[in-house]
PDB file as gemmi writes it, atoms N, CA and C in Angstrom:
CRYST1    1.000    1.000    1.000  90.00  90.00  90.00 P 1                      
ATOM      1  N   MET A   1      35.445   5.180  42.644  1.00  0.00           N  
ATOM      2  CA  MET A   1      36.764   5.664  42.249  1.00  0.00           C  
ATOM      3  C   MET A   1      36.711   6.938  41.291  1.00  0.00           C  
ATOM      4  N   GLU A   2      37.417   7.901  41.384  1.00  0.00           N  
ATOM      5  CA  GLU A   2      37.364   8.927  40.695  1.00  0.00           C  
ATOM      6  C   GLU A   2      38.900   9.360  40.358  1.00  0.00           C  
ATOM      7  N   TYR A   3      38.885   9.327  38.840  1.00  0.00           N  
ATOM      8  CA  TYR A   3      40.459  10.021  38.555  1.00  0.00           C  
ATOM      9  C   TYR A   3      39.902  11.875  38.858  1.00  0.00           C  
ATOM     10  N   LEU A   4      41.275  12.062  38.983  1.00  0.00           N  
ATOM     11  CA  LEU A   4      41.475  13.809  39.441  1.00  0.00           C  
ATOM     12  C   LEU A   4      42.796  14.147  38.326  1.00  0.00           C  
ATOM     13  N   TYR A   5      42.584  15.491  37.982  1.00  0.00           N  
ATOM     14  CA  TYR A   5      43.313  16.009  37.094  1.00  0.00           C  
ATOM     15  C   TYR A   5      43.642  17.210  37.222  1.00  0.00           C  
ATOM     16  N   ASP A   6      44.925  17.765  37.191  1.00  0.00           N  
ATOM     17  CA  ASP A   6      45.007  19.484  37.168  1.00  0.00           C  
ATOM     18  C   ASP A   6      44.353  20.190  36.103  1.00  0.00           C  
ATOM     19  N   SER A   7      44.849  21.259  36.168  1.00  0.00           N  
ATOM     20  CA  SER A   7      43.814  22.305  35.083  1.00  0.00           C  
ATOM     21  C   SER A   7      44.522  22.259  33.378  1.00  0.00           C  
ATOM     22  N   LYS A   8      45.599  21.069  33.310  1.00  0.00           N  
ATOM     23  CA  LYS A   8      46.285  20.861  31.842  1.00  0.00           C  
ATOM     24  C   LYS A   8      45.832  19.454  31.807  1.00  0.00           C  
ATOM     25  N   GLY A   9      44.890  18.827  32.743  1.00  0.00           N  
ATOM     26  CA  GLY A   9      44.448  17.467  32.301  1.00  0.00           C  
ATOM     27  C   GLY A   9      45.389  16.365  32.765  1.00  0.00           C  
ATOM     28  N   LYS A  10      46.602  16.726  33.583  1.00  0.00           N  
ATOM     29  CA  LYS A  10      47.350  15.765  33.932  1.00  0.00           C  
ATOM     30  C   LYS A  10      46.765  15.095  35.056  1.00  0.00           C  
ATOM     31  N   HIS A  11      46.680  13.715  34.982  1.00  0.00           N  
ATOM     32  CA  HIS A  11      46.456  13.004  35.783  1.00  0.00           C  
ATOM     33  C   HIS A  11      47.101  12.800  37.451  1.00  0.00           C  
ATOM     34  N   ILE A  12      46.405  13.751  38.656  1.00  0.00           N  
ATOM     35  CA  ILE A  12      47.239  13.904  39.769  1.00  0.00           C  
ATOM     36  C   ILE A  12      46.547  13.066  41.161  1.00  0.00           C  
ATOM     37  N   ALA A  13      45.653  12.677  41.134  1.00  0.00           N  
ATOM     38  CA  ALA A  13      45.038  11.744  42.001  1.00  0.00           C  
ATOM     39  C   ALA A  13      43.907  11.074  42.019  1.00  0.00           C  
ATOM     40  N   ASN A  14      43.847  10.017  42.709  1.00  0.00           N  
ATOM     41  CA  ASN A  14      42.540   9.338  42.743  1.00  0.00           C  
ATOM     42  C   ASN A  14      41.784   9.482  44.109  1.00  0.00           C  
ATOM     43  N   LEU A  15      40.211   9.774  43.840  1.00  0.00           N  
ATOM     44  CA  LEU A  15      39.485   9.596  45.446  1.00  0.00           C  
ATOM     45  C   LEU A  15      38.695   8.521  45.181  1.00  0.00           C  
ATOM     46  N   VAL A  16      39.160   7.644  46.512  1.00  0.00           N  
ATOM     47  CA  VAL A  16      38.338   6.311  46.640  1.00  0.00           C  
ATOM     48  C   VAL A  16      37.906   6.538  48.089  1.00  0.00           C  
ATOM     49  N   ASN A  17      36.369   6.200  48.315  1.00  0.00           N  
ATOM     50  CA  ASN A  17      35.966   6.411  49.455  1.00  0.00           C  
ATOM     51  C   ASN A  17      36.233   7.313  50.126  1.00  0.00           C  
ATOM     52  N   ALA A  18      36.474   8.639  49.751  1.00  0.00           N  
ATOM     53  CA  ALA A  18      36.634   9.659  50.635  1.00  0.00           C  
ATOM     54  C   ALA A  18      37.969   9.985  50.910  1.00  0.00           C  
ATOM     55  N   HIS A  19      38.799   9.005  50.422  1.00  0.00           N  
ATOM     56  CA  HIS A  19      40.207   9.060  50.595  1.00  0.00           C  
ATOM     57  C   HIS A  19      40.900   9.692  49.296  1.00  0.00           C  
ATOM     58  N   LEU A  20      42.005  10.472  49.426  1.00  0.00           N  
ATOM     59  CA  LEU A  20      42.723  10.925  48.273  1.00  0.00           C  
ATOM     60  C   LEU A  20      43.848  10.040  48.305  1.00  0.00           C  
ATOM     61  N   HIS A  21      44.377   9.807  47.173  1.00  0.00           N  
ATOM     62  CA  HIS A  21      45.290   8.944  47.073  1.00  0.00           C  
ATOM     63  C   HIS A  21      46.353   9.141  45.889  1.00  0.00           C  
ATOM     64  N   ALA A  22      47.475   9.226  45.688  1.00  0.00           N  
ATOM     65  CA  ALA A  22      48.514   9.802  44.471  1.00  0.00           C  
ATOM     66  C   ALA A  22      48.298   8.624  43.671  1.00  0.00           C  
ATOM     67  N   PRO A  23      48.453   8.852  42.430  1.00  0.00           N  
ATOM     68  CA  PRO A  23      48.451   7.764  40.916  1.00  0.00           C  
ATOM     69  C   PRO A  23      49.138   6.620  41.429  1.00  0.00           C  
ATOM     70  N   SER A  24      50.124   6.466  42.229  1.00  0.00           N  
ATOM     71  CA  SER A  24      50.948   5.203  42.403  1.00  0.00           C  
ATOM     72  C   SER A  24      50.133   4.331  43.962  1.00  0.00           C  
ATOM     73  N   GLY A  25      49.345   5.159  44.573  1.00  0.00           N  
ATOM     74  CA  GLY A  25      48.391   4.390  45.193  1.00  0.00           C  
ATOM     75  C   GLY A  25      48.418   4.843  47.106  1.00  0.00           C  
ATOM     76  N   GLN A  26      49.484   5.724  47.396  1.00  0.00           N  
ATOM     77  CA  GLN A  26      49.562   5.997  48.732  1.00  0.00           C  
ATOM     78  C   GLN A  26      48.536   7.145  49.055  1.00  0.00           C  
ATOM     79  N   ASN A  27      48.039   6.983  50.494  1.00  0.00           N  
ATOM     80  CA  ASN A  27      47.094   7.879  50.847  1.00  0.00           C  
ATOM     81  C   ASN A  27      47.750   9.411  51.060  1.00  0.00           C  
ATOM     82  N   ILE A  28      47.018  10.510  50.509  1.00  0.00           N  
ATOM     83  CA  ILE A  28      47.785  11.474  50.889  1.00  0.00           C  
ATOM     84  C   ILE A  28      46.386  12.759  51.212  1.00  0.00           C  
ATOM     85  N   GLY A  29      45.560  12.222  51.334  1.00  0.00           N  
ATOM     86  CA  GLY A  29      44.663  13.130  51.924  1.00  0.00           C  
ATOM     87  C   GLY A  29      43.319  12.562  52.303  1.00  0.00           C  
ATOM     88  N   HIS A  30      42.137  13.557  52.227  1.00  0.00           N  
ATOM     89  CA  HIS A  30      40.876  12.927  52.514  1.00  0.00           C  
ATOM     90  C   HIS A  30      39.965  14.064  52.123  1.00  0.00           C  
ATOM     91  N   PHE A  31      38.630  13.759  51.988  1.00  0.00           N  
ATOM     92  CA  PHE A  31      37.484  14.456  51.296  1.00  0.00           C  
ATOM     93  C   PHE A  31      36.509  14.831  52.559  1.00  0.00           C  
ATOM     94  N   LEU A  32      36.147  15.715  52.606  1.00  0.00           N  
ATOM     95  CA  LEU A  32      35.395  16.477  53.970  1.00  0.00           C  
ATOM     96  C   LEU A  32      34.045  16.654  53.084  1.00  0.00           C  
ATOM     97  N   SER A  33      33.076  15.737  52.958  1.00  0.00           N  
ATOM     98  CA  SER A  33      32.004  16.100  52.627  1.00  0.00           C  
ATOM     99  C   SER A  33      30.927  17.385  52.723  1.00  0.00           C  
ATOM    100  N   ASN A  34      30.942  17.821  54.010  1.00  0.00           N  
ATOM    101  CA  ASN A  34      30.189  18.915  54.426  1.00  0.00           C  
ATOM    102  C   ASN A  34      30.738  19.549  54.055  1.00  0.00           C  
ATOM    103  N   GLU A  35      31.958  20.022  53.956  1.00  0.00           N  
ATOM    104  CA  GLU A  35      32.947  21.265  53.301  1.00  0.00           C  
ATOM    105  C   GLU A  35      32.970  21.643  51.697  1.00  0.00           C  
ATOM    106  N   LYS A  36      32.876  19.987  51.576  1.00  0.00           N  
ATOM    107  CA  LYS A  36      33.212  19.753  49.796  1.00  0.00           C  
ATOM    108  C   LYS A  36      34.411  20.330  49.420  1.00  0.00           C  
ATOM    109  N   ILE A  37      35.400  19.613  50.054  1.00  0.00           N  
ATOM    110  CA  ILE A  37      37.044  20.049  50.362  1.00  0.00           C  
ATOM    111  C   ILE A  37      38.169  19.118  50.620  1.00  0.00           C  
ATOM    112  N   LEU A  38      39.214  18.720  50.085  1.00  0.00           N  
ATOM    113  CA  LEU A  38      40.156  18.047  50.458  1.00  0.00           C  
ATOM    114  C   LEU A  38      40.829  18.526  51.407  1.00  0.00           C  
ATOM    115  N   ILE A  39      41.587  17.777  51.975  1.00  0.00           N  
ATOM    116  CA  ILE A  39      42.708  18.083  52.777  1.00  0.00           C  
ATOM    117  C   ILE A  39      43.901  17.158  52.826  1.00  0.00           C  
ATOM    118  N   ASP A  40      44.977  17.787  53.329  1.00  0.00           N  
ATOM    119  CA  ASP A  40      46.062  16.922  53.239  1.00  0.00           C  
ATOM    120  C   ASP A  40      46.236  15.736  54.451  1.00  0.00           C  
ATOM    121  N   MET A  41      47.294  15.119  54.665  1.00  0.00           N  
ATOM    122  CA  MET A  41      47.181  14.006  55.677  1.00  0.00           C  
ATOM    123  C   MET A  41      47.547  14.966  57.122  1.00  0.00           C  
ATOM    124  N   HIS A  42      47.696  16.273  57.193  1.00  0.00           N  
ATOM    125  CA  HIS A  42      48.038  16.990  58.255  1.00  0.00           C  
ATOM    126  C   HIS A  42      46.786  17.806  58.890  1.00  0.00           C  
ATOM    127  N   GLY A  43      45.751  17.678  57.736  1.00  0.00           N  
ATOM    128  CA  GLY A  43      44.120  18.129  58.053  1.00  0.00           C  
ATOM    129  C   GLY A  43      44.127  19.691  57.535  1.00  0.00           C  
ATOM    130  N   LYS A  44      45.326  20.205  56.893  1.00  0.00           N  
ATOM    131  CA  LYS A  44      45.176  21.174  56.024  1.00  0.00           C  
ATOM    132  C   LYS A  44      44.424  21.145  54.719  1.00  0.00           C  
ATOM    133  N   TYR A  45      43.758  22.415  54.437  1.00  0.00           N  
ATOM    134  CA  TYR A  45      43.153  22.455  53.385  1.00  0.00           C  
ATOM    135  C   TYR A  45      44.297  22.423  52.140  1.00  0.00           C  
ATOM    136  N   LEU A  46      44.044  21.458  51.105  1.00  0.00           N  
ATOM    137  CA  LEU A  46      44.483  21.015  50.181  1.00  0.00           C  
ATOM    138  C   LEU A  46      43.793  21.635  48.341  1.00  0.00           C  
ATOM    139  N   GLY A  47      42.772  21.361  48.475  1.00  0.00           N  
ATOM    140  CA  GLY A  47      42.062  21.778  47.459  1.00  0.00           C  
ATOM    141  C   GLY A  47      40.362  21.472  47.266  1.00  0.00           C  
ATOM    142  N   GLU A  48      39.896  21.525  46.296  1.00  0.00           N  
ATOM    143  CA  GLU A  48      38.347  21.168  45.916  1.00  0.00           C  
ATOM    144  C   GLU A  48      38.285  21.088  44.590  1.00  0.00           C  
ATOM    145  N   ILE A  49      37.286  20.090  44.396  1.00  0.00           N  
ATOM    146  CA  ILE A  49      37.055  19.679  43.159  1.00  0.00           C  
ATOM    147  C   ILE A  49      36.194  20.649  42.348  1.00  0.00           C  
ATOM    148  N   VAL A  50      36.729  20.846  41.052  1.00  0.00           N  
ATOM    149  CA  VAL A  50      35.975  21.795  39.823  1.00  0.00           C  
ATOM    150  C   VAL A  50      35.926  21.401  38.567  1.00  0.00           C  
ATOM    151  N   ALA A  51      34.969  21.854  37.952  1.00  0.00           N  
ATOM    152  CA  ALA A  51      34.728  21.028  36.988  1.00  0.00           C  
ATOM    153  C   ALA A  51      34.548  19.593  36.643  1.00  0.00           C  
ATOM    154  N   SER A  52      33.792  19.155  37.758  1.00  0.00           N  
ATOM    155  CA  SER A  52      33.588  17.448  37.840  1.00  0.00           C  
ATOM    156  C   SER A  52      34.838  16.811  38.367  1.00  0.00           C  
ATOM    157  N   ASN A  53      36.077  17.044  37.855  1.00  0.00           N  
ATOM    158  CA  ASN A  53      37.149  16.273  37.939  1.00  0.00           C  
ATOM    159  C   ASN A  53      38.530  16.692  38.055  1.00  0.00           C  
ATOM    160  N   ARG A  54      38.543  18.415  38.439  1.00  0.00           N  
ATOM    161  CA  ARG A  54      39.568  18.801  38.410  1.00  0.00           C  
ATOM    162  C   ARG A  54      40.115  19.005  39.813  1.00  0.00           C  
ATOM    163  N   LEU A  55      41.254  18.666  40.507  1.00  0.00           N  
ATOM    164  CA  LEU A  55      41.481  18.741  42.016  1.00  0.00           C  
ATOM    165  C   LEU A  55      42.446  20.529  41.700  1.00  0.00           C  
ATOM    166  N   LEU A  56      41.676  21.272  42.153  1.00  0.00           N  
ATOM    167  CA  LEU A  56      42.339  22.613  42.325  1.00  0.00           C  
ATOM    168  C   LEU A  56      42.308  23.687  43.454  1.00  0.00           C  
ATOM    169  N   TYR A  57      43.122  24.321  44.009  1.00  0.00           N  
ATOM    170  CA  TYR A  57      43.368  25.063  45.126  1.00  0.00           C  
ATOM    171  C   TYR A  57      42.728  26.330  44.889  1.00  0.00           C  
ATOM    172  N   ASN A  58      41.390  26.783  45.701  1.00  0.00           N  
ATOM    173  CA  ASN A  58      40.835  28.062  45.350  1.00  0.00           C  
ATOM    174  C   ASN A  58      41.696  29.098  46.481  1.00  0.00           C  
ATOM    175  N   LYS A  59      41.959  29.910  45.872  1.00  0.00           N  
ATOM    176  CA  LYS A  59      42.702  30.841  46.530  1.00  0.00           C  
ATOM    177  C   LYS A  59      42.108  31.754  47.761  1.00  0.00           C  
ATOM    178  N   THR A  60      40.651  32.008  47.643  1.00  0.00           N  
ATOM    179  CA  THR A  60      39.925  32.861  48.274  1.00  0.00           C  
ATOM    180  C   THR A  60      38.976  31.508  49.321  1.00  0.00           C  
ATOM    181  N   SER A  61      39.773  30.395  49.498  1.00  0.00           N  
ATOM    182  CA  SER A  61      38.988  29.478  50.344  1.00  0.00           C  
ATOM    183  C   SER A  61      38.780  29.940  51.984  1.00  0.00           C  
ATOM    184  N   PRO A  62      37.869  29.921  52.403  1.00  0.00           N  
ATOM    185  CA  PRO A  62      37.772  30.188  53.940  1.00  0.00           C  
ATOM    186  C   PRO A  62      38.489  28.944  54.773  1.00  0.00           C  
ATOM    187  N   TYR A  63      38.592  28.060  54.080  1.00  0.00           N  
ATOM    188  CA  TYR A  63      39.251  27.189  54.889  1.00  0.00           C  
ATOM    189  C   TYR A  63      40.807  26.760  54.617  1.00  0.00           C  
ATOM    190  N   GLN A  64      41.348  28.092  54.127  1.00  0.00           N  
ATOM    191  CA  GLN A  64      43.187  27.814  53.958  1.00  0.00           C  
ATOM    192  C   GLN A  64      43.625  28.087  55.289  1.00  0.00           C  
ATOM    193  N   ASN A  65      43.307  28.552  56.493  1.00  0.00           N  
ATOM    194  CA  ASN A  65      43.884  28.463  57.952  1.00  0.00           C  
ATOM    195  C   ASN A  65      43.293  27.520  58.813  1.00  0.00           C  
ATOM    196  N   VAL A  66      42.423  26.879  58.227  1.00  0.00           N  
ATOM    197  CA  VAL A  66      41.624  25.845  59.480  1.00  0.00           C  
ATOM    198  C   VAL A  66      42.645  24.516  59.189  1.00  0.00           C  
ATOM    199  N   ILE A  67      42.720  23.983  60.612  1.00  0.00           N  
ATOM    200  CA  ILE A  67      43.348  22.499  60.799  1.00  0.00           C  
ATOM    201  C   ILE A  67      42.020  21.637  61.190  1.00  0.00           C  
ATOM    202  N   PHE A  68      42.052  20.642  60.363  1.00  0.00           N  
ATOM    203  CA  PHE A  68      41.003  20.064  60.866  1.00  0.00           C  
ATOM    204  C   PHE A  68      41.133  18.590  61.430  1.00  0.00           C  
ATOM    205  N   GLY A  69      42.432  18.321  61.461  1.00  0.00           N  
ATOM    206  CA  GLY A  69      43.047  17.175  62.410  1.00  0.00           C  
ATOM    207  C   GLY A  69      43.196  16.385  61.322  1.00  0.00           C  
ATOM    208  N   SER A  70      43.721  15.126  61.964  1.00  0.00           N  
ATOM    209  CA  SER A  70      44.296  14.015  61.366  1.00  0.00           C  
ATOM    210  C   SER A  70      43.156  13.224  60.847  1.00  0.00           C  
ATOM    211  N   TYR A  71      42.729  12.386  59.973  1.00  0.00           N  
ATOM    212  CA  TYR A  71      41.864  11.735  59.365  1.00  0.00           C  
ATOM    213  C   TYR A  71      42.381  10.107  59.228  1.00  0.00           C  
ATOM    214  N   GLY A  72      43.722   9.811  59.735  1.00  0.00           N  
ATOM    215  CA  GLY A  72      44.501   8.694  59.470  1.00  0.00           C  
ATOM    216  C   GLY A  72      44.996   8.259  58.217  1.00  0.00           C  
ATOM    217  N   ASN A  73      45.569   7.355  58.134  1.00  0.00           N  
ATOM    218  CA  ASN A  73      46.491   6.711  56.963  1.00  0.00           C  
ATOM    219  C   ASN A  73      45.723   5.384  56.629  1.00  0.00           C  
ATOM    220  N   TYR A  74      45.349   5.655  55.343  1.00  0.00           N  
ATOM    221  CA  TYR A  74      44.417   4.453  54.989  1.00  0.00           C  
ATOM    222  C   TYR A  74      45.409   3.726  53.955  1.00  0.00           C  
ATOM    223  N   GLY A  75      46.689   3.545  53.875  1.00  0.00           N  
ATOM    224  CA  GLY A  75      47.764   3.214  53.375  1.00  0.00           C  
ATOM    225  C   GLY A  75      47.501   3.070  51.699  1.00  0.00           C  
ATOM    226  N   ASN A  76      47.862   1.962  51.183  1.00  0.00           N  
ATOM    227  CA  ASN A  76      47.917   2.119  49.760  1.00  0.00           C  
ATOM    228  C   ASN A  76      46.885   1.284  48.887  1.00  0.00           C  
ATOM    229  N   VAL A  77      46.043   2.063  48.254  1.00  0.00           N  
ATOM    230  CA  VAL A  77      45.181   1.578  47.299  1.00  0.00           C  
ATOM    231  C   VAL A  77      45.581   0.652  46.174  1.00  0.00           C  
ATOM    232  N   GLY A  78      47.133   0.892  45.833  1.00  0.00           N  
ATOM    233  CA  GLY A  78      47.494   0.260  44.501  1.00  0.00           C  
ATOM    234  C   GLY A  78      47.380   1.105  43.372  1.00  0.00           C  
ATOM    235  N   ASN A  79      47.829   1.039  41.768  1.00  0.00           N  
ATOM    236  CA  ASN A  79      47.782   1.722  40.889  1.00  0.00           C  
ATOM    237  C   ASN A  79      46.405   1.613  40.032  1.00  0.00           C  
ATOM    238  N   TYR A  80      45.587   2.305  40.097  1.00  0.00           N  
ATOM    239  CA  TYR A  80      44.674   2.021  38.988  1.00  0.00           C  
ATOM    240  C   TYR A  80      44.854   2.434  37.618  1.00  0.00           C  
ATOM    241  N   GLY A  81      45.876   2.562  37.124  1.00  0.00           N  
ATOM    242  CA  GLY A  81      46.519   2.660  35.726  1.00  0.00           C  
ATOM    243  C   GLY A  81      46.473   4.185  35.503  1.00  0.00           C  
ATOM    244  N   ASN A  82      46.826   4.268  34.410  1.00  0.00           N  
ATOM    245  CA  ASN A  82      47.254   5.930  33.711  1.00  0.00           C  
ATOM    246  C   ASN A  82      46.245   5.994  32.665  1.00  0.00           C  
ATOM    247  N   PRO A  83      45.010   6.882  33.285  1.00  0.00           N  
ATOM    248  CA  PRO A  83      43.866   6.999  32.351  1.00  0.00           C  
ATOM    249  C   PRO A  83      44.309   8.116  31.134  1.00  0.00           C  
ATOM    250  N   GLY A  84      45.702   8.692  30.966  1.00  0.00           N  
ATOM    251  CA  GLY A  84      45.842   9.515  30.231  1.00  0.00           C  
ATOM    252  C   GLY A  84      45.552  10.785  30.244  1.00  0.00           C  
ATOM    253  N   ASN A  85      45.772  11.756  29.698  1.00  0.00           N  
ATOM    254  CA  ASN A  85      45.804  13.220  29.607  1.00  0.00           C  
ATOM    255  C   ASN A  85      44.078  13.735  29.284  1.00  0.00           C  
ATOM    256  N   TYR A  86      43.531  14.212  30.136  1.00  0.00           N  
ATOM    257  CA  TYR A  86      42.012  14.392  30.215  1.00  0.00           C  
ATOM    258  C   TYR A  86      41.724  16.005  29.279  1.00  0.00           C  
ATOM    259  N   GLY A  87      42.681  16.743  29.000  1.00  0.00           N  
ATOM    260  CA  GLY A  87      42.753  17.819  27.941  1.00  0.00           C  
ATOM    261  C   GLY A  87      42.639  19.317  29.028  1.00  0.00           C  
ATOM    262  N   SER A  88      43.171  20.013  28.650  1.00  0.00           N  
ATOM    263  CA  SER A  88      43.087  21.340  29.365  1.00  0.00           C  
ATOM    264  C   SER A  88      42.315  22.067  29.250  1.00  0.00           C  
ATOM    265  N   ILE A  89      41.815  22.823  30.605  1.00  0.00           N  
ATOM    266  CA  ILE A  89      40.589  23.337  30.682  1.00  0.00           C  
ATOM    267  C   ILE A  89      41.195  25.018  31.204  1.00  0.00           C  
ATOM    268  N   GLY A  90      42.409  25.023  31.125  1.00  0.00           N  
ATOM    269  CA  GLY A  90      42.957  26.451  31.574  1.00  0.00           C  
ATOM    270  C   GLY A  90      42.483  26.660  33.180  1.00  0.00           C  
ATOM    271  N   ILE A  91      43.107  27.705  33.999  1.00  0.00           N  
ATOM    272  CA  ILE A  91      42.825  27.799  35.210  1.00  0.00           C  
ATOM    273  C   ILE A  91      41.904  28.925  35.664  1.00  0.00           C  
ATOM    274  N   PRO A  92      40.805  28.151  35.999  1.00  0.00           N  
ATOM    275  CA  PRO A  92      39.716  29.370  36.033  1.00  0.00           C  
ATOM    276  C   PRO A  92      40.165  30.799  37.197  1.00  0.00           C  
ATOM    277  N   CYS A  93      39.535  31.533  36.957  1.00  0.00           N  
ATOM    278  CA  CYS A  93      40.047  32.616  37.865  1.00  0.00           C  
ATOM    279  C   CYS A  93      40.000  32.411  39.370  1.00  0.00           C  
ATOM    280  N   GLY A  94      40.885  32.619  40.028  1.00  0.00           N  
ATOM    281  CA  GLY A  94      40.412  32.426  41.771  1.00  0.00           C  
ATOM    282  C   GLY A  94      41.251  31.492  42.165  1.00  0.00           C  
ATOM    283  N   TYR A  95      41.712  30.168  41.298  1.00  0.00           N  
ATOM    284  CA  TYR A  95      42.107  29.097  41.576  1.00  0.00           C  
ATOM    285  C   TYR A  95      43.748  28.900  41.086  1.00  0.00           C  
ATOM    286  N   ARG A  96      44.295  28.103  41.332  1.00  0.00           N  
ATOM    287  CA  ARG A  96      45.730  27.383  40.879  1.00  0.00           C  
ATOM    288  C   ARG A  96      45.667  25.882  41.098  1.00  0.00           C  
ATOM    289  N   ASP A  97      46.744  25.350  40.417  1.00  0.00           N  
ATOM    290  CA  ASP A  97      46.713  24.036  40.314  1.00  0.00           C  
ATOM    291  C   ASP A  97      47.358  23.668  41.895  1.00  0.00           C  
ATOM    292  N   VAL A  98      46.891  22.518  42.398  1.00  0.00           N  
ATOM    293  CA  VAL A  98      47.274  22.018  43.660  1.00  0.00           C  
ATOM    294  C   VAL A  98      48.748  21.567  43.729  1.00  0.00           C  
ATOM    295  N   GLU A  99      49.459  21.861  44.714  1.00  0.00           N  
ATOM    296  CA  GLU A  99      51.108  21.302  44.783  1.00  0.00           C  
ATOM    297  C   GLU A  99      50.754  20.129  45.697  1.00  0.00           C  
ATOM    298  N   LEU A 100      51.245  18.921  45.071  1.00  0.00           N  
ATOM    299  CA  LEU A 100      51.080  17.498  45.872  1.00  0.00           C  
ATOM    300  C   LEU A 100      52.307  17.271  45.861  1.00  0.00           C  
TER     301      LEU A 100                                                      
END                                                                             
């Protein structure tokens, strides 16, 4: 399980066994290991992991207009707790925060 944060250090998601979950536990997406990106529940590009634990949207990603299909709903994994704020890194050039 990995905690994922936005550029400001706010906890926004958990990555559990290649499935992306909201902090409250519901499945909101999936990790595609070959492409090293995250997709939403409709198969659309959601973002990628930057600086080891930041979920950010790459504005120049070649996957922005690709539909990967549905990978299923893996339900609710429960709440893993609030890890607190991880600290701001600012927004790297070419990225923006993910809108969940």
